[in-house]
C-alpha positions in Angstrom: 0.0 0.0 0.0 1.2 3.5 -0.8 4.2 2.0 -2.6 3.8 4.6 -5.4 5.3 7.2 -3.1 8.5 5.2 -2.8 9.0 4.3 -6.5 11.6 7.0 -7.0 14.4 6.8 -4.5 15.7 9.9 -2.8 19.2 10.7 -3.8 20.1 10.6 -0.1 18.6 7.2 0.6 20.6 4.0 1.1 19.8 1.9 -2.0 20.2 -1.3 0.0 17.2 -0.4 2.3 13.7 -1.3 1.6 11.5 1.7 2.2 7.9 1.3 3.3 5.4 3.7 4.8 6.2 2.2 8.3 9.9 2.6 8.0 10.1 6.0 6.3 11.8 8.6 8.4 9.6 11.7 8.6 12.5 13.7 10.1 14.6 13.6 6.9 15.8 16.9 5.6 13.9 16.4 2.4 10.6 16.2 4.3 11.4 19.5 6.1 12.2 21.1 2.7 8.9 19.8 1.2 6.9 21.0 4.2 8.5 24.5 4.0 7.9 24.6 0.2 4.2 23.6 0.7 3.8 26.3 3.4 5.2 29.0 1.1 2.9 27.8 -1.7 -0.2 28.0 0.5 0.7 31.4 1.8 1.2 32.6 -1.7 -2.2 31.1 -2.7 -4.1 33.1 -0.1 -2.1 36.3 0.0 -1.1 37.1 -3.6 -3.3 38.3 -6.4 -4.2 35.9 -9.2 -2.5 37.8 -11.9 -0.4 36.7 -14.9 2.6 36.1 -12.8 0.7 33.8 -10.4 -0.8 31.8 -13.3 2.7 31.4 -14.8 4.0 30.2 -11.5 1.2 27.7 -11.2 1.8 26.5 -14.7 5.5 26.1 -14.0 4.8 24.1 -10.9 2.4 21.9 -12.8 5.1 21.2 -15.4 7.7 20.3 -12.8 5.3 17.9 -11.1 4.4 16.3 -14.4 8.0 15.9 -15.3 8.7 13.9 -12.1 5.6 11.7 -12.9 3.4 12.9 -10.0 0.0 11.5 -11.0 -3.1 13.7 -11.0 -4.7 11.5 -8.3 -1.9 12.2 -5.9 -1.9 15.9 -6.5 -5.7 15.9 -6.0 -5.3 14.0 -2.7 -2.7 16.5 -1.5 -4.9 19.4 -2.4 -7.9 17.8 -0.7 -5.7 17.4 2.5 -4.6 21.0 2.3 -8.1 22.2 1.7 -9.3 20.4 4.8 -6.5 21.8 6.9 -7.2 25.4 5.7 -11.0 25.0 6.3 -10.4 23.6 9.8 -8.3 26.7 10.6 -10.9 29.1 9.1 -13.7 27.5 11.1 -11.7 27.9 14.3 -11.4 31.7 13.8 -13.5 34.1 15.8 -14.7 36.7 13.3 -16.2 38.9 16.0 -19.6 39.0 14.1 -22.8 38.7 16.0 -25.6 36.3 15.1 -28.6 38.6 14.5 -31.2 36.1 15.6 -29.2 35.2 18.8 -28.8 38.9 19.6 -32.6 39.6 19.3 -32.2 41.7 16.1 
């Protein structure tokens, strides 16, 4: 299960090791780099205007991920995870608005 994520070996991995989801080290520098990159991407998505430069950057990112054979289903799964995380944070926010019915108005 999830073996598709381990089909391409990291350049830092020991080729003699069999990597599985249970044995994968989540503290590897590559994981930190990917988390950092994803964080910057999300910040850009919600703070920058969707202009020509943004669309070019998104197109470039899509081309990079296509070149390394990231299947659409995996990108969709990642984006669904990110969407859930963002919505969870949004729903935790106190907007300071008052419910008119509860306030008697």
